[in-house]
DSSP file (Angstrom, degrees, kcal/mol; ACC not computed):
  #  RESIDUE AA STRUCTURE BP1 BP2  ACC     N-H-->O    O-->H-N    N-H-->O    O-->H-N    TCO  KAPPA ALPHA  PHI   PSI    X-CA   Y-CA   Z-CA
    1    1 A X              0   0    0      0, 0.0    32,-1.8     0, 0.0     2,-0.4   0.000 360.0 360.0 360.0 151.2  104.8   46.2  120.6
    2    2 A X  E     -aB  33 106A   0    104,-1.8   104,-3.1    30,-0.2     2,-0.6  -0.995 360.0-159.3-132.7 134.2  108.2   47.3  119.4
    3    3 A X  E     -aB  34 105A   0     30,-2.5    32,-2.9    -2,-0.4     2,-0.5  -0.961  15.1-161.1-110.6 112.8  110.9   45.4  117.6
    4    4 A X  E     -aB  35 104A   0    100,-3.1   100,-2.8    -2,-0.6     2,-0.4  -0.826  13.1-178.9 -95.9 128.1  114.2   47.2  118.0
    5    5 A X  E     -aB  36 103A   0     30,-2.5    32,-3.0    -2,-0.5     2,-0.6  -0.991  25.4-142.3-133.8 127.8  116.8   46.2  115.4
    6    6 A X  E     -a   37   0A   0     96,-1.3    95,-3.8    -2,-0.4    96,-0.4  -0.803  36.2-168.6 -86.4 125.9  120.4   47.3  115.0
    7    7 A X  E     -a   38   0A   0     30,-1.3    32,-2.5    -2,-0.6     2,-0.3  -0.659  21.8-172.0-118.6 165.6  121.0   47.5  111.3
    8    8 A X    >   -     0   0    0     -2,-0.2     3,-0.6    30,-0.2    38,-0.2  -0.952  20.4-144.6-157.7 140.1  123.8   47.9  108.7
    9    9 A X  T 3  S+     0   0    0     -2,-0.3    37,-0.2    36,-0.2    -1,-0.0   0.619  97.1  47.3 -83.8 -14.4  123.7   48.5  105.0
   10   10 A X  T 3  S+     0   0    0     35,-2.6     2,-0.3     4,-0.0    -1,-0.2  -0.165  88.2 110.2-121.2  39.6  126.8   46.5  104.0
   11   11 A X  S X  S-     0   0    0     -3,-0.6     3,-1.6    34,-0.1     4,-0.2  -0.775  77.3-118.2-113.8 155.0  126.1   43.3  106.0
   12   12 A X  T 3  S+     0   0    0     -2,-0.3     3,-0.4     1,-0.3    -1,-0.1   0.722 117.9  53.4 -62.5 -20.4  125.2   39.8  104.8
   13   13 A X  T >  S+     0   0    0      1,-0.2     3,-2.6     2,-0.1    -1,-0.3   0.422  75.4 105.8 -93.4   0.2  122.0   40.3  106.8
   14   14 A X  T X   +     0   0    0     -3,-1.6     3,-2.4     1,-0.3     4,-0.3   0.813  66.3  69.3 -52.9 -35.6  121.0   43.6  105.1
   15   15 A X  T >> S+     0   0    0     -3,-0.4     3,-1.2     1,-0.3     4,-0.7   0.688  79.3  80.9 -58.7 -14.0  118.3   41.9  102.9
   16   16 A X  H <> S+     0   0    0     -3,-2.6     4,-2.9     1,-0.3    -1,-0.3   0.724  71.8  79.0 -63.7 -18.9  116.4   41.5  106.2
   17   17 A X  H <> S+     0   0    0     -3,-2.4     4,-2.2     1,-0.2    -1,-0.3   0.917  91.1  52.6 -51.4 -43.1  115.3   45.1  105.7
   18   18 A X  H <> S+     0   0    0     -3,-1.2     4,-2.0    -4,-0.3    -1,-0.2   0.928 111.8  43.3 -60.6 -46.9  112.8   43.8  103.2
   19   19 A X  H  X S+     0   0    0     -4,-0.7     4,-2.6     2,-0.2    -1,-0.2   0.833 110.1  56.4 -71.7 -31.9  111.3   41.2  105.7
   20   20 A X  H  X S+     0   0    0     -4,-2.9     4,-2.5     2,-0.2    -1,-0.2   0.903 108.3  48.8 -62.2 -39.9  111.4   43.8  108.5
   21   21 A X  H  X S+     0   0    0     -4,-2.2     4,-2.7    -5,-0.2    -2,-0.2   0.910 110.3  50.1 -66.1 -42.3  109.2   46.0  106.3
   22   22 A X  H  X S+     0   0    0     -4,-2.0     4,-2.4     2,-0.2    -2,-0.2   0.926 111.8  48.9 -60.3 -44.8  106.8   43.1  105.6
   23   23 A X  H  X S+     0   0    0     -4,-2.6     4,-1.8     2,-0.2    -2,-0.2   0.924 111.5  49.5 -60.3 -45.6  106.6   42.4  109.3
   24   24 A X  H  X S+     0   0    0     -4,-2.5     4,-2.0     1,-0.2    -2,-0.2   0.929 112.6  46.6 -59.1 -48.0  105.9   46.1  110.0
   25   25 A X  H  < S+     0   0    0     -4,-2.7     4,-0.4     1,-0.2    -1,-0.2   0.869 110.8  54.1 -64.2 -36.6  103.2   46.3  107.4
   26   26 A X  H  < S+     0   0    0     -4,-2.4    -1,-0.2    -5,-0.2    -2,-0.2   0.865 124.3  21.3 -65.9 -37.3  101.6   43.1  108.6
   27   27 A X  H ><>S+     0   0    0     -4,-1.8     3,-2.2    -5,-0.2     5,-1.3   0.485  90.7  97.8-114.4  -4.8  101.2   44.2  112.2
   28   28 A X  G ><5S+     0   0    0     -4,-2.0     3,-1.6     1,-0.3    -3,-0.1   0.829  81.4  58.9 -62.4 -31.2  101.3   48.0  112.3
   29   29 A X  G 3 5S+     0   0    0     -4,-0.4    -1,-0.3     1,-0.3    -2,-0.1   0.597 102.1  57.5 -71.1  -8.2   97.5   48.3  112.4
   30   30 A X  G < 5S-     0   0    0     -3,-2.2    -1,-0.3     2,-0.1    -2,-0.2   0.157 131.4 -90.6-105.0  16.6   97.7   46.3  115.6
   31   31 A X  T < 5S+     0   0    0     -3,-1.6     2,-0.3     1,-0.3    -3,-0.2   0.684  83.7 136.3  86.7  18.6  100.0   48.7  117.4
   32   32 A X      < +     0   0    0     -5,-1.3     2,-0.3    -8,-0.1    -1,-0.3  -0.780  26.7 178.7-101.1 142.4  103.3   47.1  116.3
   33   33 A X  E     -a    2   0A   0    -32,-1.8   -30,-2.5    -2,-0.3     2,-0.5  -0.999  22.2-142.8-142.0 146.0  106.3   49.0  115.1
   34   34 A X  E     -a    3   0A   0     -2,-0.3    32,-0.5   -32,-0.2     2,-0.5  -0.902  16.7-162.1-100.8 134.1  109.8   48.2  113.9
   35   35 A X  E     -ac   4  66A   0    -32,-2.9   -30,-2.5    -2,-0.5     2,-0.4  -0.977   5.9-153.7-119.9 119.8  112.5   50.7  114.9
   36   36 A X  E     -ac   5  67A   0     30,-2.9    32,-2.7    -2,-0.5     2,-0.5  -0.792   9.2-171.3 -97.5 132.2  115.8   50.5  113.0
   37   37 A X  E     -ac   6  68A   0    -32,-3.0   -30,-1.3    -2,-0.4    32,-0.1  -0.836  15.8-148.1-122.9  91.3  119.0   51.7  114.6
   38   38 A X  E     -a    7   0A   0     30,-0.6    33,-2.4    -2,-0.5     2,-0.3  -0.309  22.9-179.8 -59.0 139.0  121.9   51.9  112.1
   39   39 A X        -     0   0    0    -32,-2.5     3,-0.3    31,-0.2    33,-0.1  -0.999  33.3-160.7-145.4 142.7  125.2   51.1  113.7
   40   40 A X     >  +     0   0    0     -2,-0.3     4,-0.6    31,-0.2    32,-0.1   0.013  62.2 112.7-106.9  25.0  128.8   50.9  112.4
   41   41 A X  T  4  +     0   0    0     30,-0.3     2,-0.7     1,-0.2    -1,-0.2   0.718  64.1  63.8 -72.6 -22.0  129.9   48.8  115.4
   42   42 A X  T >4 S-     0   0    0     -3,-0.3     3,-1.1     1,-0.1    -1,-0.2  -0.867 125.7 -41.2-118.0 104.1  130.7   45.6  113.5
   43   43 A X  T 34 S-     0   0    0     -2,-0.7    -1,-0.1     1,-0.2    -2,-0.1   0.795 100.8 -71.4  54.0  37.7  133.4   45.6  110.8
   44   44 A X  T 3< S+     0   0    0     -4,-0.6     3,-0.4     1,-0.1    -1,-0.2   0.843  86.3 148.2  55.7  37.9  132.5   49.0  109.4
   45   45 A X    <   +     0   0    0     -3,-1.1   -35,-2.6     1,-0.3   -36,-0.2   0.416  66.6  47.3 -89.7   3.5  129.3   47.6  107.8
   46   46 A X        +     0   0    0    -38,-0.2    -1,-0.3   -37,-0.2    -2,-0.1  -0.554  63.6 147.7-136.4  72.7  127.4   50.9  108.2
   47   47 A X        +     0   0    0     -3,-0.4    -1,-0.1    -2,-0.1    -2,-0.1   0.664  41.8 100.8 -81.2 -15.5  129.8   53.6  106.8
   48   48 A X  S    S-     0   0    0      1,-0.1     2,-0.1    -3,-0.1    22,-0.1  -0.093  74.1-108.4 -72.0 166.4  127.2   55.9  105.4
   49   49 A X     >  -     0   0    0      1,-0.1     4,-2.7    20,-0.0     5,-0.2  -0.456  41.2 -97.2 -84.5 165.2  125.7   59.1  106.8
   50   50 A X  H  > S+     0   0    0      1,-0.2     4,-2.4     2,-0.2     5,-0.2   0.877 123.7  47.7 -54.9 -44.2  122.1   59.2  108.1
   51   51 A X  H  > S+     0   0    0      1,-0.2     4,-2.2     2,-0.2    -1,-0.2   0.875 112.5  49.6 -68.0 -35.9  120.6   60.6  104.9
   52   52 A X  H  > S+     0   0    0     -3,-0.2     4,-2.6     2,-0.2    -2,-0.2   0.907 111.2  49.6 -66.2 -42.0  122.5   58.1  102.7
   53   53 A X  H  X S+     0   0    0     -4,-2.7     4,-2.6     2,-0.2     5,-0.2   0.936 111.5  48.3 -62.0 -47.3  121.3   55.2  105.0
   54   54 A X  H  X S+     0   0    0     -4,-2.4     4,-2.3    -5,-0.2     5,-0.2   0.915 113.2  47.4 -61.1 -44.4  117.7   56.4  104.8
   55   55 A X  H  X S+     0   0    0     -4,-2.2     4,-2.9     2,-0.2     5,-0.4   0.927 111.8  50.3 -63.2 -45.6  117.8   56.7  101.0
   56   56 A X  H  X S+     0   0    0     -4,-2.6     4,-2.6     1,-0.2     5,-0.5   0.933 112.8  46.3 -56.9 -48.8  119.4   53.3  100.6
   57   57 A X  H  X S+     0   0    0     -4,-2.6     6,-1.9     1,-0.2     4,-1.5   0.893 116.1  45.1 -64.3 -40.9  116.8   51.6  102.8
   58   58 A X  H  X S+     0   0    0     -4,-2.3     4,-1.2     4,-0.3    -2,-0.2   0.944 120.9  36.3 -68.8 -49.8  113.8   53.4  101.1
   59   59 A X  H  < S+     0   0    0     -4,-2.9    -2,-0.2    -5,-0.2    -3,-0.2   0.865 125.1  37.8 -76.6 -36.0  115.0   52.8   97.5
   60   60 A X  H  < S+     0   0    0     -4,-2.6    -3,-0.2    -5,-0.4    -2,-0.2   0.849 136.4  13.3 -84.6 -35.8  116.5   49.4   97.9
   61   61 A X  H  < S-     0   0    0     -4,-1.5    -3,-0.2    -5,-0.5    -2,-0.2   0.392  93.4-118.2-126.6   2.0  114.1   47.8  100.3
   62   62 A X     <  -     0   0    0     -4,-1.2    -4,-0.3    -5,-0.3     2,-0.2   0.773  45.1-177.1  67.8  26.2  111.0   50.0  100.5
   63   63 A X        +     0   0    0     -6,-1.9    -1,-0.2     1,-0.2     4,-0.1  -0.377  22.6 159.4 -64.9 126.9  111.5   50.7  104.2
   64   64 A X        +     0   0    0     -2,-0.2    -1,-0.2     2,-0.1     3,-0.1   0.441  43.6 102.9-120.4 -10.4  108.9   52.9  105.7
   65   65 A X  S    S-     0   0    0      1,-0.1   -30,-0.1   -32,-0.0     2,-0.1  -0.378  89.6 -79.1 -70.7 156.8  109.4   52.0  109.4
   66   66 A X  E     -c   35   0A   0    -32,-0.5   -30,-2.9    -2,-0.0     2,-0.4  -0.307  44.5-166.5 -63.4 132.8  111.3   54.5  111.5
   67   67 A X  E     -c   36   0A   0    -32,-0.2   -30,-0.2    -3,-0.1     2,-0.1  -0.967   9.7-151.7-115.4 136.2  115.0   54.6  111.2
   68   68 A X  E     -c   37   0A   0    -32,-2.7   -30,-0.6    -2,-0.4     3,-0.1  -0.453  33.1 -72.7-100.3 174.9  117.1   56.6  113.7
   69   69 A X        -     0   0    0     -2,-0.1    -1,-0.2     1,-0.1     2,-0.1  -0.340  62.1 -91.3 -65.1 148.3  120.4   58.3  113.5
   70   70 A X        +     0   0    0    -33,-0.1     2,-0.3    -3,-0.1   -31,-0.2  -0.366  64.4 147.6 -61.8 136.0  123.4   56.1  113.3
   71   71 A X        -     0   0    0    -33,-2.4   -30,-0.3    -3,-0.1     2,-0.2  -0.962  46.9 -77.1-161.0 174.2  124.9   55.3  116.7
   72   72 A X  B     -e   78   0B   0      5,-0.5     7,-3.0    -2,-0.3    10,-0.2  -0.574  22.8-175.3 -85.2 142.0  126.6   52.7  118.8
   73   73 A X  S    S+     0   0    0     -2,-0.2    24,-0.5     5,-0.2     2,-0.3   0.258  71.2  61.4-113.7   6.6  124.9   49.6  120.2
   74   74 A X  S >  S-     0   0    0     22,-0.1     3,-0.6     3,-0.1     2,-0.1  -0.865  89.1 -58.9-127.7 162.6  128.0   48.4  122.1
   75   75 A X  T 3  S+     0   0    0     -2,-0.3    -2,-0.1     1,-0.3     4,-0.0  -0.484 103.9  33.5 -76.0 152.8  130.1   49.9  124.8
   76   76 A X  T 3  S+     0   0    0     -2,-0.1    -1,-0.3     2,-0.1    -4,-0.0  -0.993 134.7  25.3 -93.3  -1.0  131.8   52.2  125.5
   77   77 A X  S <  S+     0   0    0     -3,-0.6    -5,-0.5     2,-0.0    -2,-0.2   0.007  79.1 159.3-111.8  28.9  129.6   54.5  123.4
   78   78 A X  B     -e   72   0B   0     -5,-0.1    -5,-0.2     1,-0.1    -3,-0.1  -0.246  45.9-110.5 -56.2 132.4  126.3   52.6  123.6
   79   79 A X     >  -     0   0    0     -7,-3.0     4,-2.4     1,-0.1     3,-0.3  -0.287  27.0-111.2 -64.5 152.8  123.3   54.9  122.8
   80   80 A X  H  > S+     0   0    0      1,-0.2     4,-2.8     2,-0.2     5,-0.2   0.843 113.7  57.6 -56.3 -40.9  121.0   55.6  125.7
   81   81 A X  H  > S+     0   0    0      1,-0.2     4,-2.9     2,-0.2    -1,-0.2   0.946 111.1  42.3 -57.7 -49.1  118.1   53.6  124.3
   82   82 A X  H  > S+     0   0    0     -3,-0.3     4,-2.7     1,-0.2     5,-0.3   0.918 113.6  52.0 -64.9 -42.9  120.1   50.4  124.2
   83   83 A X  H  X S+     0   0    0     -4,-2.4     4,-1.7     1,-0.2    -1,-0.2   0.918 114.2  44.1 -58.4 -43.6  121.8   51.0  127.5
   84   84 A X  H  X S+     0   0    0     -4,-2.8     4,-1.5    -5,-0.2    -2,-0.2   0.946 114.6  47.4 -67.7 -49.9  118.3   51.5  129.1
   85   85 A X  H  X S+     0   0    0     -4,-2.9     4,-0.8    -5,-0.2     3,-0.3   0.929 115.6  44.6 -57.5 -47.3  116.6   48.5  127.4
   86   86 A X  H  < S+     0   0    0     -4,-2.7     3,-0.2     1,-0.2    -1,-0.2   0.833 110.2  54.0 -71.6 -31.6  119.4   46.2  128.2
   87   87 A X  H  < S+     0   0    0     -4,-1.7    -1,-0.2    -5,-0.3    -2,-0.2   0.783 114.3  42.2 -72.3 -24.7  119.8   47.3  131.8
   88   88 A X  H  < S+     0   0    0     -4,-1.5    -1,-0.2    -3,-0.3    -2,-0.2   0.522  95.9  99.6 -97.0  -7.5  116.1   46.7  132.4
   89   89 A X  S  < S-     0   0    0     -4,-0.8     5,-0.1    -3,-0.2    24,-0.1  -0.402  87.6 -91.1 -77.3 153.9  115.9   43.4  130.5
   90   90 A X    >   -     0   0    0     22,-0.4     3,-2.6     1,-0.1     4,-0.4  -0.302  47.3-103.3 -56.9 151.5  116.0   40.0  132.3
   91   91 A X  G >  S+     0   0    0      1,-0.3     3,-1.4     2,-0.2     4,-0.2   0.846 120.9  56.0 -49.5 -42.7  119.6   38.7  132.7
   92   92 A X  G 3  S+     0   0    0      1,-0.3    -1,-0.3     2,-0.1     3,-0.1   0.610 115.3  39.1 -70.4  -8.9  119.2   36.2  129.8
   93   93 A X  G <  S+     0   0    0     -3,-2.6    -1,-0.3    -7,-0.1    -2,-0.2   0.254  94.4  87.8-117.5   9.6  118.2   39.0  127.4
   94   94 A X    <   +     0   0    0     -3,-1.4     2,-0.1    -4,-0.4    -2,-0.1   0.409  53.4 112.7 -99.1   2.2  120.5   41.8  128.6
   95   95 A X  S    S-     0   0    0     -4,-0.2     3,-0.1    -3,-0.1    -8,-0.0  -0.460  72.3-108.5 -73.7 145.5  123.7   41.3  126.6
   96   96 A X        -     0   0    0      1,-0.1   -22,-0.1    -2,-0.1    -1,-0.1  -0.322  51.6 -78.2 -65.0 157.0  124.6   43.9  124.0
   97   97 A X        -     0   0    0    -24,-0.5    -1,-0.1     1,-0.1     3,-0.1  -0.266  35.1-159.7 -55.3 141.8  124.2   42.9  120.4
   98   98 A X  S    S-     0   0    0      1,-0.2     2,-0.3    -3,-0.1    -1,-0.1   0.540  72.1  -1.2 -98.7 -11.6  127.0   40.7  119.1
   99   99 A X  S >  S-     0   0    0    -93,-0.0     3,-0.6   -57,-0.0    -1,-0.2  -0.957  92.3 -62.8-163.6 175.2  126.3   41.5  115.4
  100  100 A X  T 3  S+     0   0    0     -2,-0.3   -93,-0.2     1,-0.2    -2,-0.1  -0.283 107.8  28.2 -67.4 154.0  124.1   43.4  113.1
  101  101 A X  T 3  S+     0   0    0    -95,-3.8     2,-0.3     1,-0.2    -1,-0.2   0.786  73.3 155.0  63.6  33.5  120.4   42.7  112.8
  102  102 A X    <   -     0   0    0     -3,-0.6   -96,-1.3   -96,-0.4     2,-0.4  -0.704  33.7-141.9 -81.0 145.4  119.8   41.4  116.3
  103  103 A X  E     -BD   5 116A   0     13,-3.2    13,-2.7    -2,-0.3     2,-0.5  -0.932  17.1-168.4-121.2 131.0  116.2   41.9  117.3
  104  104 A X  E     -BD   4 115A   0   -100,-2.8  -100,-3.1    -2,-0.4     2,-0.5  -0.978  13.0-154.4-118.1 123.2  114.8   43.0  120.7
  105  105 A X  E     -BD   3 114A   0      9,-2.9     8,-3.0    -2,-0.5     9,-1.3  -0.860   8.2-168.2-104.9 126.4  111.1   42.6  121.2
  106  106 A X  E     -BD   2 112A   0   -104,-3.1  -104,-1.8    -2,-0.5     6,-0.2  -0.889  15.7-132.6-110.8 141.8  109.3   44.8  123.7
  107  107 A X    >   -     0   0    0      4,-2.5     3,-2.1    -2,-0.4  -105,-0.1  -0.129  43.6 -81.5 -79.8-174.7  105.7   44.2  124.8
  108  108 A X  T 3  S+     0   0    0      1,-0.3    -1,-0.1     2,-0.1    -2,-0.0   0.717 131.5  54.7 -63.3 -20.8  103.0   46.9  125.0
  109  109 A X  T 3  S-     0   0    0      2,-0.1    -1,-0.3     0, 0.0     3,-0.1   0.415 120.5-107.3 -91.9   1.0  104.4   48.0  128.4
  110  110 A X  S <  S+     0   0    0     -3,-2.1     2,-0.4     1,-0.3    -2,-0.1   0.667  72.6 141.6  83.4  16.9  107.9   48.5  127.0
  111  111 A X        -     0   0    0      1,-0.0    -4,-2.5   -22,-0.0     2,-0.4  -0.777  58.9-114.5 -95.1 134.2  109.3   45.4  128.7
  112  112 A X  E     +D  106   0A   0     -2,-0.4   -22,-0.4    -6,-0.2    -6,-0.3  -0.538  42.9 165.5 -66.8 120.0  111.9   43.3  126.8
  113  113 A X  E     +     0   0A   0     -8,-3.0     2,-0.3    -2,-0.4    -7,-0.2   0.574  58.3   8.0-113.5 -15.4  110.1   39.9  126.3
  114  114 A X  E     -D  105   0A   0     -9,-1.3    -9,-2.9   -21,-0.1     2,-0.3  -0.989  52.5-154.9-162.9 155.7  112.3   38.3  123.7
  115  115 A X  E     -D  104   0A   0     -2,-0.3     2,-0.4   -11,-0.2   -11,-0.2  -0.987   9.6-167.0-134.5 146.1  115.6   38.5  121.7
  116  116 A X  E     -D  103   0A   0    -13,-2.7   -13,-3.2    -2,-0.3    -2,-0.0  -0.999  17.7-127.9-136.8 134.0  116.5   37.1  118.4
  117  117 A X    >   -     0   0    0     -2,-0.4     3,-1.5   -15,-0.2   -16,-0.0  -0.080  35.5 -92.3 -74.3 176.1  119.9   36.8  116.8
  118  118 A X  T 3  S+     0   0    0      1,-0.3    -1,-0.1   -16,-0.1   -16,-0.0   0.813 122.1  57.9 -58.6 -35.0  121.0   37.9  113.4
  119  119 A X  T 3  S+     0   0    0      2,-0.1     2,-0.7     1,-0.0    -1,-0.3   0.614  83.4  95.6 -76.8 -11.3  120.3   34.5  111.8
  120  120 A X  S <  S-     0   0    0     -3,-1.5     2,-0.1   -19,-0.2    -4,-0.1  -0.719  77.4-133.1 -84.2 115.1  116.6   34.6  112.8
  121  121 A X    >   -     0   0    0     -2,-0.7     3,-2.2     1,-0.1     6,-0.3  -0.408  13.5-123.9 -67.2 140.0  114.6   35.9  109.9
  122  122 A X  T 3  S+     0   0    0      1,-0.3    -1,-0.1    -2,-0.1     6,-0.1   0.760 111.5  50.1 -56.1 -25.9  112.1   38.6  110.9
  123  123 A X  T 3  S+     0   0    0      4,-0.1    -1,-0.3     5,-0.0    -2,-0.1   0.331  84.7 123.0 -95.8   7.1  109.2   36.6  109.3
  124  124 A X  S X> S-     0   0    0     -3,-2.2     4,-2.7     1,-0.1     3,-0.9  -0.277  74.9-117.0 -68.3 155.4  110.1   33.4  111.1
  125  125 A X  H 3> S+     0   0    0      1,-0.2     4,-2.3     2,-0.2     5,-0.3   0.804 112.8  68.2 -60.1 -29.7  107.6   31.6  113.3
  126  126 A X  H 34 S+     0   0    0      1,-0.2     4,-0.5     2,-0.2    -1,-0.2   0.880 112.8  29.6 -59.0 -37.0  109.9   32.2  116.3
  127  127 A X  H <> S+     0   0    0     -3,-0.9     4,-2.1    -6,-0.3     3,-0.5   0.913 120.4  49.6 -88.1 -50.1  109.2   36.0  116.0
  128  128 A X  H  X S+     0   0    0     -4,-2.7     4,-3.2     1,-0.2     5,-0.2   0.829 105.8  58.0 -64.7 -30.9  105.7   36.1  114.6
  129  129 A X  H  X S+     0   0    0     -4,-2.3     4,-1.9    -5,-0.3    -1,-0.2   0.890 108.6  45.9 -66.6 -36.3  104.3   33.6  117.2
  130  130 A X  H  > S+     0   0    0     -4,-0.5     4,-2.1    -3,-0.5    -2,-0.2   0.914 114.8  47.4 -69.2 -42.6  105.4   35.9  120.0
  131  131 A X  H  X S+     0   0    0     -4,-2.1     4,-2.7     2,-0.2     5,-0.3   0.941 110.7  51.6 -63.3 -46.8  104.0   39.0  118.2
  132  132 A X  H  X S+     0   0    0     -4,-3.2     4,-1.3     1,-0.2    -1,-0.2   0.909 110.8  48.7 -56.1 -43.4  100.7   37.1  117.5
  133  133 A X  H  < S+     0   0    0     -4,-1.9    -1,-0.2    -5,-0.2    -2,-0.2   0.894 114.3  45.3 -64.4 -40.4  100.4   36.2  121.2
  134  134 A X  H  < S+     0   0    0     -4,-2.1    -2,-0.2     1,-0.2    -1,-0.2   0.842 117.2  42.0 -74.7 -34.5  101.1   39.7  122.3
  135  135 A X  H  < S+     0   0    0     -4,-2.7    -1,-0.2    -5,-0.2    -2,-0.2   0.589  87.9 109.7 -91.9  -9.4   98.7   41.5  119.9
  136  136 A X  S  < S-     0   0    0     -4,-1.3     3,-0.1    -5,-0.3     2,-0.1  -0.389  77.5-110.3 -65.1 140.2   95.8   39.1  120.1
  137  137 A X        -     0   0    0      1,-0.1    -1,-0.1    -2,-0.1    -2,-0.1  -0.400  43.0 -92.8 -66.9 149.3   92.8   40.5  121.9
  138  138 A X        -     0   0    0      1,-0.1     2,-0.4    -3,-0.1    -1,-0.1  -0.325  42.6-108.5 -63.3 145.5   92.2   38.9  125.4
  139  139 A X        -     0   0    0     -3,-0.1     2,-0.5     1,-0.0    -1,-0.1  -0.614  31.0-140.8 -76.9 128.0   89.8   36.0  125.3
  140  140 A X        -     0   0    0     -2,-0.4     2,-0.3    -3,-0.1    -1,-0.0  -0.757  11.8-133.4 -90.5 131.2   86.5   36.9  126.9
  141  141 A X        -     0   0    0     -2,-0.5     2,-0.3     1,-0.1    -1,-0.0  -0.637  26.6-109.4 -83.0 144.7   84.9   34.3  129.1
  142  142 A X        -     0   0    0     -2,-0.3     2,-0.2     1,-0.1    -1,-0.1  -0.531  30.5-124.7 -74.4 134.2   81.2   33.7  128.5
  143  143 A X              0   0    0     -2,-0.3    -1,-0.1     1,-0.1    -3,-0.0  -0.533 360.0 360.0 -76.4 144.3   78.9   34.9  131.2
  144  144 A X              0   0    0     -2,-0.2    -1,-0.1     0, 0.0    -2,-0.0   0.413 360.0 360.0-103.4 360.0   76.6   32.3  132.7
């Protein structure tokens, strides 16, 4: 499973980096990863360069999950990953992010299965319950 998150270092939601890291550490041994995509699309809240962003995330929040190069998550310059994910998502999950720290959850097959807004904490039951369901081993029926 993959949680794709558009991030920013100067946003009111920036402390979510810490909880994203906790989530990553909790589930990574079960095939889960958080992917951070810094973006300056919303009110100049990610003004730094890629190396500055990486250093900030590592030193301030202990981030070890992958962070990508800064890029746009909105049109007209939306990065290819976001354009592809959103074009393949069900209609109700296909809108571009409206703010920083929106979360897109993909299942093991790479299909968008859920979206969570900026106000949804990464450790909330809304997110962890979906992850738990997806990473749980299939129930084996007893043979008779």
